[in-house]
C-alpha positions as a Markdown table, in Angstrom:
| # | Residue | x | y | z |
|---|---|---|---|---|
| 1 | Met | 0.0 | 0.0 | 0.0 |
| 2 | Pro | 1.5 | 3.4 | -0.9 |
| 3 | Thr | 2.5 | 5.5 | 2.0 |
| 4 | Thr | 2.6 | 8.9 | 0.1 |
| 5 | Thr | -0.6 | 10.7 | -1.0 |
| 6 | His | -0.1 | 12.7 | -4.1 |
| 7 | Leu | -1.5 | 16.3 | -4.2 |
| 8 | Ser | -4.0 | 17.1 | -6.9 |
| 9 | Thr | -3.6 | 20.3 | -8.9 |
| 10 | Val | -6.5 | 21.9 | -7.1 |
| 11 | Arg | -5.3 | 21.1 | -3.6 |
| 12 | Gly | -1.8 | 22.1 | -4.4 |
| 13 | Ala | -3.0 | 25.5 | -5.6 |
| 14 | Ala | -5.1 | 25.8 | -2.4 |
| 15 | Leu | -2.0 | 25.1 | -0.3 |
| 16 | Tyr | 0.0 | 27.8 | -2.1 |
| 17 | Ile | -2.9 | 30.3 | -1.7 |
| 18 | Gly | -3.0 | 29.5 | 1.9 |
| 19 | Ala | 0.7 | 30.2 | 2.3 |
| 20 | Leu | 0.3 | 33.6 | 0.7 |
| 21 | Leu | -2.8 | 34.9 | 2.4 |
| 22 | Gly | -2.8 | 35.6 | 6.1 |
| 23 | Pro | -3.6 | 38.2 | 8.8 |
| 24 | Ser | -1.4 | 40.8 | 7.2 |
| 25 | Leu | -4.2 | 41.1 | 4.6 |
| 26 | Leu | -6.3 | 42.7 | 7.5 |
| 27 | Leu | -3.9 | 45.6 | 7.9 |
| 28 | Leu | -1.6 | 46.2 | 4.9 |
| 29 | Pro | -4.1 | 47.7 | 2.5 |
| 30 | Gly | -4.8 | 50.5 | 5.0 |
| 31 | Leu | -1.2 | 50.9 | 6.0 |
| 32 | Ala | 0.0 | 51.2 | 2.4 |
| 33 | Ala | -2.8 | 53.8 | 1.7 |
| 34 | Ala | -1.6 | 55.7 | 4.8 |
| 35 | Leu | 2.0 | 55.8 | 3.4 |
| 36 | Ala | 1.4 | 56.5 | -0.2 |
| 37 | Gly | -2.3 | 57.3 | -0.7 |
| 38 | Pro | -4.0 | 56.1 | -3.9 |
| 39 | Ala | -0.5 | 55.6 | -5.4 |
| 40 | Ser | -0.1 | 52.6 | -3.1 |
| 41 | Ile | -1.9 | 50.6 | -5.9 |
| 42 | Leu | 1.3 | 50.9 | -7.9 |
| 43 | Ala | 3.3 | 49.3 | -5.0 |
| 44 | Trp | 0.8 | 46.4 | -5.0 |
| 45 | Ile | 1.2 | 45.9 | -8.8 |
| 46 | Gly | 5.0 | 46.0 | -8.6 |
| 47 | Leu | 5.1 | 43.5 | -5.8 |
| 48 | Leu | 2.7 | 41.2 | -7.6 |
| 49 | Val | 5.3 | 41.1 | -10.5 |
| 50 | Val | 8.0 | 40.4 | -8.0 |
| 51 | Ser | 5.8 | 37.7 | -6.4 |
| 52 | Gly | 5.5 | 36.0 | -9.8 |
| 53 | Leu | 9.3 | 35.9 | -10.2 |
| 54 | Leu | 9.7 | 34.5 | -6.7 |
| 55 | Ala | 7.1 | 31.8 | -7.4 |
| 56 | Arg | 9.1 | 30.7 | -10.4 |
| 57 | Val | 12.4 | 30.7 | -8.5 |
| 58 | Phe | 11.1 | 28.8 | -5.4 |
| 59 | Thr | 9.4 | 26.3 | -7.6 |
| 60 | Ser | 12.7 | 25.6 | -9.4 |
| 61 | Leu | 14.5 | 25.4 | -6.1 |
| 62 | Gly | 11.8 | 23.1 | -4.7 |
| 63 | Thr | 12.1 | 20.8 | -7.7 |
| 64 | Arg | 15.9 | 20.8 | -7.6 |
| 65 | Ile | 16.1 | 20.3 | -3.8 |
| 66 | Pro | 12.7 | 18.6 | -3.1 |
| 67 | Asn | 13.3 | 18.0 | 0.6 |
| 68 | Gly | 14.8 | 21.4 | 1.2 |
| 69 | Gly | 13.9 | 24.7 | 2.9 |
| 70 | Val | 15.3 | 28.2 | 2.8 |
| 71 | Ala | 18.4 | 27.2 | 4.6 |
| 72 | Ala | 19.1 | 24.4 | 2.2 |
| 73 | Tyr | 18.5 | 26.7 | -0.8 |
| 74 | Ala | 20.9 | 29.3 | 0.4 |
| 75 | Ala | 23.5 | 26.8 | 1.4 |
| 76 | Ala | 23.4 | 25.1 | -2.0 |
| 77 | Gly | 24.4 | 28.3 | -3.8 |
| 78 | Leu | 26.2 | 30.4 | -1.2 |
| 79 | Gly | 27.7 | 28.0 | 1.3 |
| 80 | Val | 26.9 | 26.6 | 4.7 |
| 81 | Arg | 27.4 | 29.8 | 6.6 |
| 82 | Ala | 24.9 | 31.7 | 4.3 |
| 83 | Gly | 22.5 | 28.9 | 4.9 |
| 84 | Arg | 22.8 | 29.3 | 8.6 |
| 85 | Ala | 22.4 | 33.1 | 8.3 |
| 86 | Thr | 19.3 | 32.6 | 6.2 |
| 87 | Ser | 17.8 | 30.3 | 8.8 |
| 88 | Trp | 18.6 | 32.9 | 11.5 |
| 89 | Cys | 16.8 | 35.6 | 9.5 |
| 90 | Phe | 13.8 | 33.4 | 9.1 |
| 91 | Leu | 13.7 | 32.6 | 12.8 |
| 92 | Ala | 14.2 | 36.2 | 13.7 |
| 93 | Gly | 11.4 | 37.1 | 11.3 |
| 94 | Val | 9.0 | 34.8 | 13.0 |
| 95 | Val | 10.0 | 35.9 | 16.5 |
| 96 | Cys | 9.5 | 39.6 | 15.5 |
| 97 | Gly | 6.5 | 38.9 | 13.4 |
| 98 | Ala | 4.4 | 37.0 | 15.9 |
| 99 | Pro | 3.7 | 40.0 | 18.2 |
| 100 | Val | 3.0 | 42.2 | 15.1 |
| 101 | Val | 0.5 | 39.7 | 13.8 |
| 102 | Cys | -1.2 | 39.5 | 17.2 |
| 103 | Leu | -1.3 | 43.3 | 17.2 |
| 104 | Ile | -3.2 | 43.2 | 13.9 |
| 105 | Gly | -5.8 | 40.8 | 15.5 |
| 106 | Gly | -5.9 | 43.0 | 18.6 |
| 107 | Ser | -6.6 | 46.1 | 16.5 |
| 108 | Tyr | -9.8 | 44.5 | 15.3 |
| 109 | Val | -10.9 | 43.5 | 18.7 |
| 110 | Gly | -10.1 | 47.1 | 20.0 |
| 111 | Asp | -12.1 | 48.6 | 17.0 |
| 112 | Leu | -15.1 | 46.3 | 17.9 |
| 113 | Leu | -15.0 | 46.9 | 21.7 |
| 114 | Gly | -13.9 | 50.5 | 21.7 |
| 115 | Gly | -11.3 | 51.9 | 24.0 |
| 116 | Gly | -8.7 | 52.6 | 21.3 |
| 117 | Arg | -5.0 | 51.8 | 21.6 |
| 118 | Pro | -5.1 | 50.4 | 25.2 |
| 119 | Val | -7.8 | 47.8 | 24.4 |
| 120 | Ser | -6.0 | 46.8 | 21.2 |
| 121 | Val | -2.7 | 46.3 | 23.0 |
| 122 | Ile | -4.4 | 44.2 | 25.8 |
| 123 | Ala | -6.2 | 42.1 | 23.2 |
| 124 | Ala | -2.9 | 41.6 | 21.3 |
| 125 | Ala | -1.2 | 40.6 | 24.5 |
| 126 | Ile | -3.9 | 38.0 | 25.3 |
| 127 | Leu | -3.6 | 36.6 | 21.7 |
| 128 | Leu | 0.2 | 36.3 | 22.0 |
| 129 | Thr | -0.1 | 34.6 | 25.4 |
| 130 | Ala | -2.6 | 32.1 | 23.9 |
| 131 | Val | -0.4 | 31.3 | 21.0 |
| 132 | Ile | 2.7 | 30.7 | 23.2 |
| 133 | Ala | 0.6 | 28.5 | 25.5 |
| 134 | Leu | -0.8 | 26.5 | 22.6 |
| 135 | Thr | 2.5 | 25.9 | 21.0 |
| 136 | Leu | 4.3 | 25.2 | 24.2 |
| 137 | Gly | 1.8 | 22.5 | 24.8 |
| 138 | Gly | 2.4 | 21.0 | 21.4 |
| 139 | Ala | -0.9 | 22.1 | 19.7 |
| 140 | Arg | -0.7 | 22.3 | 16.0 |
| 141 | Thr | -3.2 | 23.6 | 13.5 |
| 142 | Thr | -4.1 | 21.0 | 10.8 |
| 143 | Thr | -3.6 | 21.6 | 7.1 |
| 144 | Thr | -7.4 | 21.3 | 6.5 |
| 145 | Ala | -8.2 | 23.7 | 9.3 |
| 146 | Gln | -5.8 | 26.3 | 8.0 |
| 147 | Leu | -7.2 | 26.0 | 4.5 |
| 148 | Val | -10.7 | 26.4 | 5.9 |
| 149 | Leu | -9.7 | 29.5 | 7.8 |
| 150 | Val | -8.1 | 31.0 | 4.6 |
| 151 | Gly | -11.3 | 30.2 | 2.8 |
| 152 | Val | -13.2 | 32.2 | 5.4 |
| 153 | Leu | -10.8 | 35.1 | 5.0 |
| 154 | Val | -11.3 | 35.1 | 1.2 |
| 155 | Ala | -15.1 | 34.9 | 1.6 |
| 156 | Leu | -15.0 | 37.9 | 4.0 |
| 157 | Val | -12.8 | 39.9 | 1.6 |
| 158 | Leu | -15.2 | 39.1 | -1.3 |
| 159 | Val | -18.2 | 40.2 | 0.8 |
| 160 | Ala | -16.4 | 43.4 | 1.7 |
| 161 | Ile | -15.4 | 44.1 | -1.9 |
| 162 | Val | -18.7 | 43.4 | -3.6 |
| 163 | Gly | -20.8 | 44.9 | -0.8 |
| 164 | Ala | -18.8 | 48.1 | -0.5 |
| 165 | Ala | -18.0 | 48.7 | -4.2 |
| 166 | Pro | -21.2 | 50.7 | -4.9 |
| 167 | Ser | -20.0 | 53.3 | -2.3 |
| 168 | Ala | -16.8 | 54.0 | -4.3 |
| 169 | His | -16.1 | 57.5 | -5.5 |
| 170 | Ala | -13.6 | 58.5 | -8.2 |
| 171 | Ser | -12.7 | 61.6 | -6.2 |
| 172 | Asn | -11.1 | 59.4 | -3.6 |
| 173 | Trp | -8.3 | 58.7 | -6.1 |
| 174 | Thr | -7.0 | 62.3 | -6.1 |
| 175 | Pro | -4.5 | 63.5 | -5.2 |
| 176 | Phe | -3.0 | 60.3 | -6.5 |
| 177 | Ala | 0.4 | 60.6 | -4.7 |
| 178 | Pro | -0.1 | 63.0 | -1.8 |
| 179 | His | 3.2 | 62.0 | -0.1 |
| 180 | Gly | 5.4 | 62.1 | -3.2 |
| 181 | Trp | 6.4 | 59.3 | -5.6 |
| 182 | Ala | 9.1 | 58.0 | -3.3 |
| 183 | Ser | 6.4 | 57.0 | -0.9 |
| 184 | Ile | 5.5 | 54.2 | -3.2 |
| 185 | Gly | 8.8 | 52.5 | -2.3 |
| 186 | Ser | 8.1 | 53.0 | 1.4 |
| 187 | Ala | 4.7 | 51.3 | 0.9 |
| 188 | Ala | 6.2 | 48.5 | -1.0 |
| 189 | Ser | 8.7 | 47.8 | 1.8 |
| 190 | Val | 5.9 | 47.1 | 4.2 |
| 191 | Leu | 3.6 | 45.4 | 1.7 |
| 192 | Ala | 6.3 | 42.8 | 1.0 |
| 193 | Leu | 5.1 | 41.1 | 4.1 |
| 194 | Ser | 1.9 | 40.1 | 2.2 |
| 195 | Phe | 4.0 | 38.1 | -0.3 |
| 196 | Val | 5.9 | 36.0 | 2.2 |
| 197 | Gly | 4.8 | 32.4 | 1.6 |
| 198 | Trp | 6.2 | 31.0 | -1.6 |
| 199 | Glu | 9.2 | 29.6 | 0.3 |
| 200 | Ala | 6.9 | 27.8 | 2.7 |
| 201 | Ile | 5.3 | 25.5 | 0.3 |
| 202 | Ala | 8.0 | 24.9 | -2.3 |
| 203 | Pro | 9.1 | 21.6 | -0.7 |
| 204 | Leu | 5.6 | 20.3 | -1.3 |
| 205 | Thr | 6.4 | 20.0 | -5.0 |
| 206 | Ala | 7.8 | 16.6 | -4.1 |
| 207 | Arg | 4.2 | 15.5 | -3.3 |
| 208 | Leu | 2.8 | 16.3 | -6.8 |
| 209 | Arg | 2.3 | 13.2 | -9.0 |
| 210 | Asn | 3.7 | 15.0 | -12.1 |
| 211 | Pro | 5.5 | 18.2 | -11.0 |
| 212 | Gly | 6.5 | 19.1 | -14.6 |
| 213 | Arg | 2.8 | 19.2 | -15.7 |
| 214 | Gln | 1.1 | 20.2 | -12.5 |
| 215 | Leu | 3.4 | 23.0 | -11.2 |
| 216 | Pro | 2.7 | 25.5 | -14.0 |
| 217 | Arg | -1.0 | 25.0 | -13.4 |
| 218 | Val | -0.7 | 25.2 | -9.6 |
| 219 | Ile | 1.4 | 28.4 | -9.6 |
| 220 | Gly | -0.8 | 30.0 | -12.3 |
| 221 | Ile | -4.0 | 29.4 | -10.2 |
| 222 | Ala | -2.4 | 30.5 | -7.0 |
| 223 | Phe | -0.9 | 33.6 | -8.5 |
| 224 | Ala | -4.1 | 34.6 | -10.3 |
| 225 | Val | -6.3 | 34.2 | -7.2 |
| 226 | Thr | -3.9 | 36.1 | -4.9 |
| 227 | Ala | -3.4 | 38.8 | -7.4 |
| 228 | Val | -7.1 | 39.4 | -7.9 |
| 229 | Ile | -7.7 | 39.4 | -4.1 |
| 230 | Tyr | -4.8 | 41.8 | -3.3 |
| 231 | Leu | -5.6 | 44.3 | -6.1 |
| 232 | Ala | -9.3 | 44.2 | -5.6 |
| 233 | Leu | -9.1 | 44.8 | -1.8 |
| 234 | Ala | -6.4 | 47.5 | -2.2 |
| 235 | Gly | -8.4 | 49.3 | -4.9 |
| 236 | Thr | -11.6 | 49.1 | -3.0 |
| 237 | Thr | -10.0 | 50.3 | 0.2 |
| 238 | Val | -8.9 | 53.5 | -1.5 |
| 239 | Ala | -12.0 | 54.0 | -3.7 |
| 240 | Val | -14.5 | 53.5 | -0.8 |
| 241 | Leu | -12.8 | 54.7 | 2.3 |
| 242 | Gly | -11.0 | 57.8 | 0.8 |
| 243 | Ala | -9.5 | 59.9 | 3.5 |
| 244 | His | -10.1 | 57.0 | 5.9 |
| 245 | Ala | -8.3 | 54.4 | 3.8 |
| 246 | Gly | -5.3 | 54.6 | 6.2 |
| 247 | Ser | -7.3 | 52.9 | 8.9 |
| 248 | Ala | -5.7 | 50.1 | 11.0 |
| 249 | Val | -8.8 | 48.0 | 10.4 |
| 250 | Pro | -9.7 | 48.5 | 6.7 |
| 251 | Leu | -11.5 | 45.2 | 6.3 |
| 252 | Ala | -13.8 | 46.0 | 9.3 |
| 253 | Asp | -14.5 | 49.5 | 7.8 |
| 254 | Leu | -15.3 | 48.0 | 4.4 |
| 255 | Leu | -17.6 | 45.3 | 6.0 |
| 256 | Arg | -19.3 | 48.0 | 7.9 |
| 257 | Val | -20.1 | 49.7 | 4.6 |
| 258 | Ala | -21.1 | 46.4 | 3.0 |
| 259 | Val | -23.3 | 44.7 | 5.7 |
| 260 | Gly | -23.7 | 47.3 | 8.4 |
| 261 | Ser | -23.0 | 46.9 | 12.1 |
| 262 | Ala | -22.4 | 43.2 | 11.8 |
| 263 | Gly | -19.4 | 43.8 | 9.7 |
| 264 | Pro | -16.9 | 44.7 | 12.4 |
| 265 | Val | -18.0 | 41.7 | 14.5 |
| 266 | Met | -17.3 | 39.4 | 11.5 |
| 267 | Ala | -14.0 | 41.0 | 10.9 |
| 268 | Ala | -12.9 | 40.8 | 14.6 |
| 269 | Val | -13.9 | 37.1 | 14.9 |
| 270 | Ala | -12.0 | 36.3 | 11.7 |
| 271 | Ala | -9.0 | 38.3 | 12.8 |
| 272 | Val | -8.7 | 36.5 | 16.1 |
| 273 | Val | -9.0 | 33.0 | 14.7 |
| 274 | Leu | -6.7 | 33.8 | 11.8 |
| 275 | Thr | -4.1 | 35.3 | 14.1 |
| 276 | Leu | -4.1 | 32.2 | 16.4 |
| 277 | Ala | -3.9 | 29.7 | 13.4 |
| 278 | Ala | -1.3 | 31.6 | 11.3 |
| 279 | Thr | 1.0 | 32.4 | 14.2 |
| 280 | Asn | 0.8 | 28.8 | 15.5 |
| 281 | Ala | 1.6 | 27.4 | 12.1 |
| 282 | Tyr | 4.7 | 29.5 | 11.7 |
| 283 | Leu | 5.9 | 28.9 | 15.2 |
| 284 | Ser | 5.7 | 25.2 | 14.5 |
| 285 | Gly | 7.7 | 25.7 | 11.4 |
| 286 | Ala | 10.2 | 27.8 | 13.2 |
| 287 | Ala | 10.6 | 25.1 | 15.9 |
| 288 | Ala | 11.4 | 22.6 | 13.1 |
| 289 | Met | 14.1 | 24.9 | 11.9 |
| 290 | Val | 15.5 | 25.4 | 15.4 |
| 291 | Ala | 15.7 | 21.6 | 15.8 |
| 292 | Glu | 17.8 | 21.5 | 12.5 |
| 293 | Val | 20.1 | 24.3 | 13.4 |
| 294 | Arg | 20.9 | 22.9 | 16.9 |
| 295 | Thr | 23.1 | 19.9 | 17.4 |
| 296 | Thr | 21.8 | 18.9 | 20.8 |
| 297 | Arg | 18.5 | 17.2 | 21.8 |
| 298 | Ala | 17.6 | 20.1 | 24.1 |
| 299 | Ile | 14.9 | 21.3 | 21.6 |
| 300 | Gly | 12.4 | 18.8 | 23.0 |
| 301 | Gln | 9.8 | 17.0 | 20.9 |
| 302 | Ala | 9.7 | 17.5 | 17.2 |
| 303 | Gly | 7.5 | 20.4 | 16.1 |
| 304 | Arg | 7.3 | 21.9 | 19.6 |
| 305 | Pro | 9.1 | 25.2 | 20.1 |
| 306 | Ser | 11.9 | 25.3 | 22.6 |
| 307 | Arg | 11.7 | 27.3 | 25.7 |
| 308 | Gly | 14.4 | 29.6 | 24.2 |
| 309 | Leu | 12.2 | 30.3 | 21.2 |
| 310 | Gln | 9.2 | 30.9 | 23.5 |
| 311 | Leu | 11.1 | 33.3 | 25.6 |
| 312 | Ala | 12.5 | 35.2 | 22.6 |
| 313 | Ile | 8.9 | 35.6 | 21.3 |
| 314 | Ala | 7.6 | 36.7 | 24.8 |
| 315 | Gly | 10.5 | 39.2 | 25.2 |
| 316 | Thr | 10.0 | 40.6 | 21.7 |
| 317 | Gly | 6.3 | 40.8 | 22.5 |
| 318 | Val | 6.9 | 42.9 | 25.5 |
| 319 | Leu | 9.0 | 45.3 | 23.5 |
| 320 | Val | 6.6 | 45.5 | 20.5 |
| 321 | Leu | 3.4 | 45.9 | 22.6 |
| 322 | Gly | 5.2 | 48.3 | 24.9 |
| 323 | Gly | 6.3 | 50.4 | 22.1 |
| 324 | Glu | 2.8 | 50.4 | 20.6 |
| 325 | Ala | 1.2 | 51.2 | 23.9 |
| 326 | Ser | 3.5 | 54.1 | 24.5 |
| 327 | Asp | 3.3 | 55.3 | 20.9 |
| 328 | Leu | 7.1 | 55.2 | 20.7 |
| 329 | Val | 7.0 | 53.4 | 17.3 |
| 330 | Ser | 4.5 | 53.5 | 14.4 |
| 331 | Thr | 2.7 | 50.5 | 13.1 |
| 332 | Ala | 4.7 | 50.9 | 9.8 |
| 333 | Gln | 8.0 | 50.6 | 11.8 |
| 334 | Leu | 6.8 | 47.6 | 13.6 |
| 335 | Val | 5.8 | 45.8 | 10.4 |
| 336 | Ala | 9.1 | 46.8 | 8.7 |
| 337 | Val | 11.2 | 44.7 | 11.0 |
| 338 | Pro | 9.9 | 41.2 | 10.2 |
| 339 | Thr | 9.3 | 42.2 | 6.6 |
| 340 | Thr | 13.0 | 43.2 | 6.3 |
| 341 | Leu | 14.1 | 39.9 | 7.8 |
| 342 | Phe | 11.9 | 37.8 | 5.5 |
| 343 | Leu | 13.1 | 39.9 | 2.5 |
| 344 | Thr | 16.7 | 39.1 | 3.6 |
| 345 | Val | 15.7 | 35.4 | 3.5 |
| 346 | Tyr | 14.5 | 35.9 | 0.0 |
| 347 | Leu | 17.7 | 37.7 | -1.0 |
| 348 | Gly | 19.8 | 34.8 | 0.2 |
| 349 | Cys | 17.6 | 32.3 | -1.6 |
| 350 | Thr | 17.4 | 34.2 | -4.9 |
| 351 | Ala | 21.2 | 35.0 | -4.9 |
| 352 | Ala | 21.8 | 31.3 | -4.4 |
| 353 | Ala | 19.4 | 30.4 | -7.2 |
| 354 | Ala | 21.2 | 32.7 | -9.5 |
| 355 | Arg | 24.3 | 30.6 | -9.0 |
| 356 | Ile | 22.8 | 27.1 | -9.1 |
| 357 | Leu | 20.0 | 27.4 | -11.7 |
| 358 | Ala | 20.7 | 27.5 | -15.4 |
| 359 | Gly | 19.4 | 29.1 | -18.6 |
| 360 | Gly | 16.3 | 31.2 | -18.4 |
| 361 | Met | 15.7 | 30.4 | -14.7 |
| 362 | Arg | 19.1 | 31.9 | -13.8 |
| 363 | Val | 17.9 | 35.1 | -15.4 |
| 364 | Val | 14.7 | 35.0 | -13.5 |
| 365 | Ala | 16.5 | 34.4 | -10.3 |
| 366 | Ala | 18.9 | 37.3 | -10.9 |
| 367 | Met | 15.9 | 39.6 | -11.7 |
| 368 | Ser | 14.2 | 38.4 | -8.5 |
| 369 | Cys | 17.4 | 39.1 | -6.5 |
| 370 | Gly | 17.6 | 42.6 | -7.9 |
| 371 | Ala | 13.9 | 43.3 | -7.2 |
| 372 | Val | 14.3 | 42.2 | -3.6 |
| 373 | Leu | 17.3 | 44.5 | -3.2 |
| 374 | Val | 15.3 | 47.5 | -4.5 |
| 375 | Val | 12.5 | 46.8 | -2.1 |
| 376 | Leu | 15.0 | 46.3 | 0.8 |
| 377 | Ser | 16.6 | 49.7 | 0.0 |
| 378 | Phe | 13.3 | 51.3 | 1.3 |
| 379 | Ser | 13.3 | 49.4 | 4.6 |
| 380 | Gly | 15.2 | 52.2 | 6.5 |
| 381 | Trp | 16.4 | 51.6 | 10.0 |
| 382 | Ala | 15.1 | 48.0 | 10.0 |
| 383 | Leu | 18.1 | 47.2 | 7.7 |
| 384 | Val | 20.3 | 47.5 | 10.7 |
| 385 | Ile | 18.5 | 44.8 | 12.5 |
| 386 | Gly | 18.6 | 42.6 | 9.4 |
| 387 | Gly | 22.3 | 43.2 | 9.1 |
| 388 | Val | 22.9 | 42.3 | 12.8 |
| 389 | Val | 21.0 | 39.0 | 12.4 |
| 390 | Val | 22.9 | 38.1 | 9.2 |
| 391 | Leu | 26.3 | 38.8 | 10.9 |
| 392 | Ala | 25.3 | 36.7 | 13.9 |
| 393 | Gly | 24.3 | 33.8 | 11.7 |
| 394 | Leu | 27.5 | 34.0 | 9.6 |
| 395 | Tyr | 29.8 | 34.1 | 12.5 |
| 396 | Arg | 28.0 | 31.8 | 15.0 |
| 397 | Arg | 30.5 | 29.1 | 16.0 |
| 398 | Arg | 28.3 | 26.0 | 15.8 |
| 399 | Ser | 28.5 | 22.9 | 13.7 |
| 400 | Pro | 26.1 | 23.7 | 10.8 |
| 401 | Val | 24.0 | 20.5 | 10.7 |
| 402 | Ala | 20.8 | 19.7 | 8.9 |
| 403 | Val | 20.5 | 22.5 | 6.4 |
| 404 | His | 19.3 | 19.9 | 4.0 |
| 405 | His | 15.6 | 19.6 | 5.2 |
| 406 | Gly | 12.6 | 21.8 | 5.0 |
| 407 | Ala | 11.9 | 23.8 | 8.0 |
| 408 | Val | 8.5 | 25.1 | 7.0 |
| 409 | Ser | 5.5 | 23.2 | 5.5 |
| 410 | Ala | 2.8 | 25.2 | 7.2 |
| 411 | Pro | 0.2 | 26.2 | 4.5 |
| 412 | Cys | -0.7 | 29.5 | 6.3 |
| 413 | Ser | 1.3 | 32.6 | 6.2 |
| 414 | Val | 2.4 | 34.4 | 9.3 |
| 415 | Ala | 1.9 | 37.4 | 7.1 |
C-alpha cells in the first residue's frame, strides 16, 4: 500500500494560496494607503510582479532540492554559513512577526469593543499569550483547518469588496500621490510582508504526482487568485474609504459599509481566529528549523518550540506591545522589522538560485534578487536589525547541521 498521498492540482493550488494569504491582509491595504495614498496601488502591482518571479524561483529550487527549505536553498548556492544566516533571519522574522500579527488581530478587537489603543494592546497581549501557551503544549493547526480559515478570509474579503463597491467615489483617487512618488517605495517595503509564503510551500512540489505538468497550473491558479484578491481589496479600500483608507482595520471598515453593524463583528472574529492559526503554524515551522540548526537534543519534541524560542517571542512581544502602547514606534516601523528579515531570506535564496540554476531560470533568479534588493533599500532603519542578524548567523560558532531539510511546511502565512 503506498505511503505517500499525491497532491491534486486543485489542492496544491489551495496550499499555495493558503501560504500567501494571512492576517497581514487585514492591515496592509490600510497601512499602504496611509503611506502612499492612492499611489499605493502601484506598489501592489509592482510587488505582484516580484511575487510572480519569486514563485518561479522557489518552484525551481523546490524541484531541484525537493526536501529542502530556505536554509538548504541558500547553502546550496552560497555555502553553509549563508544557509545558517538565512535560517537565523527566518527565525528572527517569526520571532519579531508573531507579536505584530497579534497586534493586527488585537486592533480588530479594539475597534469592535472601543477603547482605542489600550484595548487593542491588551487584546494583542492575550492573543500572543494564547499562541505561546498553545505551541508550548504542542498544539498544531491541521492543514485542513488552516485552509478552511483561509477560505473564510477570502469569503469575507469578497463580501467586503462586492458589498462596498457601490460606495466607491472617483474623487477618492485624487490627489494620486499626496506624499510624493518616493512614498511608493516605502509602501512596497511594508507590503512585501503580504507576499511571504512562496518559500513555505515549495518543498511540497515533491508531493505532486507529475510536477512538470502540475506545477505551472498550480502556480498559475495561486498567483491569479492572490493577485485578484490583493488588487481588488487595495483598490476598494482607496475608492470606498477615501481619506479614511489609512485605517488600522480596513476590512472592518469595508464590511461596515457592506453589511452594516455586523461587519466589524465578523472582521474581529476572523482576525482572532486567523491570528491564532497563522502564528501557531509558523511557530511550529520555526521550531522545526531550530531543531535542525541545533546539534543537541535540548529542543524537545519535534515540532514543539523550545523554551528559548518561546522566551524570545515573549520578550519581543513585551518590546513590541510596549512600544505600541506608549506610541514610541509607528505600526509601519513595527511591520518593517519582520518584513526586512523575510526579505533578507528571499535575498539569500534568490542569490543562491542565480548561482545554481541554469538558462532562463538563472535570469529570472537574478531579476528576483535585484527586485528584492530594490524593495529592501526602502526598509530604512530595519536594515540595521537585518544586518545584525545576518552577521550573527554568519559568525555563529556552531556545527552547521541539517540545512538539508525543509523547516516550514505550514500552509498558512504568518503574514
